[in-house]
N, C-alpha and C positions, 0 to 999 in steps of 0.2 A: 504494500500500500504506500503511495507516495506521500510526501510531506503535505501537499495541498489537501489531499483527501483526508488525511488525519486531522488537519485543522478544521475541515468542514464537520467531521464527526464530533469534535470537541466544542465547536462554537455554540451549539444550543445549550450544552451543559453549562458553559461559562456564562451564557446570557441569563439563565435561570438563577444561578447562585452568585452572580456578581463577579466583577473583575477589578481587583486592586493590586497595586505593587507588581510583584513578579507574575501574578496571574495574567497580567496584560501582555505577557511576552510569548504567546503561542506562536508557532511557526507560521500559521496562516489561519484565516478565518473565512466564513462564507461571504460576508461583506456585501455591499451593493455596488462595488467596483469604482467608488469615487470617494476620496478624502476631501471633505468640504472645508474643514477647519482644523488646524493644528498649531501648536506653539512650541517654541524651544529652539535653541541654537544661539550662536554668538554673532549672527549677522545683525545689521542695524535695526531690523524690524523683527520683533519676537515671533510674528506669525509667518516669517519667511519672506523671501523675495522671488519675483517671477522673472524667468528668462526663457525665451523660446517655447512658451506654452507649458512650462513646468514650474512648480513651486519648489524652492530649495530651502533646506535647513542645514546650516554648516556648523559643526561642533569642533571648535579648536581647543576646547577643554571639556571635561566631563560635565554632564547635566542630565536633562530629561526631555524627551519629546512627548508631548501630550496631545493625543488625537481627541478632539472634542465633538466632532460631528462627521459622520460618514465612515466608510471602510473601503480600503482598496489596496491594490498591489503597489509596492514601491520599487524604485531603483536606488541603489546604494553604492557607496564606496566606503569601505572600512579598512583603515591602514593602521597597523600597530606601531609602537615605538621602535626605532632602529637600535641595533646593538652597539655598545661601546667598543672601541678598538683596543687592540693590544698595545702594550707599552713599546712604542717604536717598532712595531712589527706588523701584525695582521689587521685587516680592515674589519669593521663590524658588519654583521649581516643586516640586511634591510628588514624592517618590520613586515610581517605577513600582510598580504593584500587580498581582500575579498570584495568582489564587485560583480554585478550583473549588467554592467554597461554593455549594450548590444554590440558595440564595436570591438570589444575585447575578444581575442580569439581563444579557442579551446587550446589547452585544457584549463586555462585560468578563469574563464568566464563561468560564473555560477549560473546553472540552468534551472535550479529549483526556484519556485516563486515564493515570495514573502509578502504577506498581507497584514496590514495593521488595522485593528479594530479600535473603537473608542477606549481610551485609558492611557495611563502613563507607561512609557518605555524608558528604562534606564540606559543612558548613553555613557560609555566609558571611553575616554581618549587616553591611550597609553603613553607613558613617558619614555624617553630614550635612556639606554644604559650608559653608565659612566666609564670612561677610560681612567684607570687608576695606576698609581705608582706600584711597582711590583713588591714593595716593602709594606704596602698597606694591608690591614686585616680584611678578610672577606674579599680577597682579590678577585675571584672569578664570578660568583653569582651576581654581584652588583653591576656587572657589565651586560646583563641580559636585558633587552627592552621589555616593556610592559604591554599586555594585551589591550586591544581596543575592541569594542563590541556594541551591538544593539541588543540589549538584554542577553538572552541566550539564543536569540535567533541567528545572529551573524557574529562570528568570533574570529578575529585575526590575532595570531600569536606574535609576541615580541621577538625581535631579531636576536640571533645568536651572537655571543661575544667573540670578538677577534682575539686570537691567541697572542700572548705577549712573548712567549718563548716556545721552543719545541718541547713542551711538557705535556705528557699524556694525561696528567691529572686534570687538565683544563678541558679535555675533550667533551665531557657531558654538557658543559655550559656553553659550548660553541653551537649547539643545535638550537633551532628556533624557527620563526616564520620563514626566514632564510638563514642559512648557516653562516657563521663567521669564518674568516680565513686566517691562515697562519702557515708556518712551516715547521715540520712537515705534515702537520695535521690540518684537517678542515672540518667545519661543522656541517650538519645535514639539515635540510628543510624537514619540518614535521607537519603532519596533516592537521587541518583545522578540527577543533572539537565541536563545531556546530553541526547540525543535522543536514546541511545543504550539500548538494552534489554539483560538480566534483569537489573533493576536499583539498585539492592542491592550492597552496597559498604562497609559494616561493620556490627558491632554488637552493642548491647546495653552495657552500663556500668553496674556495679554491685553495688547495695545497700548493705551495710554491717553494722553490729553492730559497735558501737564505738570501735576503733578510725579511721577506714578508709575503703575505697572500691577501687577495681581495675578499671582500664579503659577498655573499650571494645576492643576486638581484631579486627584487620583490616580485617580479613576474616576467619582466622583459627577457631575462636569460641568466644563465649561470655566470660565475666569475672566471675570467681567463687569467690565471696567474695572479700578479699583484694588482691587476685592475679590478675595480668593483663591478659586480654584475649589472646588467642593463636595467634601466627604469622600465616601468610598465605604462604604456599610453592608454589613458582612459578619457576619451574625448568628451564624454558627457559631463566631465568634471574639470574641464580645462580652466586655465587662469582667466581668460577673457569672460568665461561664463560666471565664475565665482566672484571675481573682483570686477567692479566695485560693490556689488550687492552685499558682499561681506568683505570689507576692506582688509587686504592682506599686505604684509611687508614686501618690499621690492625683491628680496632674496627668494622668497617663496614664489613670487610671480615668475621670476627667471627660471627657477628650478622646474616648476610645473609646466609653464609655457602654453603655447597655443594648442598642443595636442594632449594636454592633461597627463603629464608624466610624474609618477610617484615611485617611491621605494627603490631607489638605486642602492647598490651595495657600496660600503665604504672601501676605500683604496688602501692597499698595503704599501709600505715603504719598499722600493723607492719610486713607485709610480704615482704617488699622490699629487704630483703637479698637474695631473690630468683629471683630478677629482670632480665629481658632480657638485661637491660642496664648495670648492674653492678653485674655480677655473683660472684665476689670475694670481696664483701663489708666487710670492717673491722671496728672496733670501731672508727678509725681515718680517715674514708673516707672523701674525699672532696666533695663539692657540685656537681662537674661535673659528679661524678659517679652516680648521680640520673637523669641526663639529658638524653633525648632521643638521640640515636645515629644518627648523621648527615646522611642524605640521606637514611634513612630507614622508615621515617614516624612514628617511635615509639612514644608512649605517654610517658611523663615524669613521674617518680616516685614521690610519695609524699615527700615533703621536706619543707625547710623554704622559701627561695626566690631566685630570679635570676637564675633559672634553666629552660631551654627551652625544649619543646618537640622536637623530631627529625625532621629536615628539610626533605622535600619530595624528590622525584626523578621521572624522566620521561625517559623511555628507549623505543626506537623504533627499530624494526628489520624487514628485508624483505629479500627474497632470493637474493643472489648475482648474 
């Protein structure tokens, strides 16, 4: 039985007994095919903004989407926080990416439908993992990015950590939405925990000869050696569509661009001069130029310490 049919079977039960909190997070509902009113998001207007016949809600930080009138299917982009990089070595893995944007090719495009019924839906926007000094406590786990989600309906997993040294003990923490890179180890992508199909949300990281390896791409492709894996193009959520309806920083607009690219893998040393995060690196570059761009889910480039992977983002749209 498919997700949508399961939602139909449950919808009458939830209607009779009420829907609050997490009860409002069913995978689909019978609905009338049209969301007439909803609120939530960090855009200028709480009820969303309109572009091209769609109403958009953009979450650059965690919150809630509340449907107050109508029921209908949504299109979505859910990107988790990117992984932190290794100490002068491997790039962080990009945050997992989940979308049903019609233009995204298989196997990355989610084909299961998601319907929202009246009620609140918890929106979580994951933070990026930290790049830490190798002498710091809790060296490995705090480099993993955090998950982003629409309740339990759509879940993207945080990006894997980039490895600081060729140390096998770091291996489990290198797995994530996309795997972190290092030498000689590399992290693997993990499957999404949501019930949607397909469950692929990223790519593996890259092992590379000393001194570094790239992080896995969020969907566009795997990482070749010290280069970060490709970003994923999601045209329904491109920069010109989102900005200025939801004002976004210039670095975000450049990263996402006209084709809507998110979740590129971090670059390992010595290839970080070509990074998605810092295309104009100079010899006097600051640490922030190696950090993942906020609200893109990009992995951090290899560096010294105190550099985060890119925070994630959640965008929901439906016909106005």
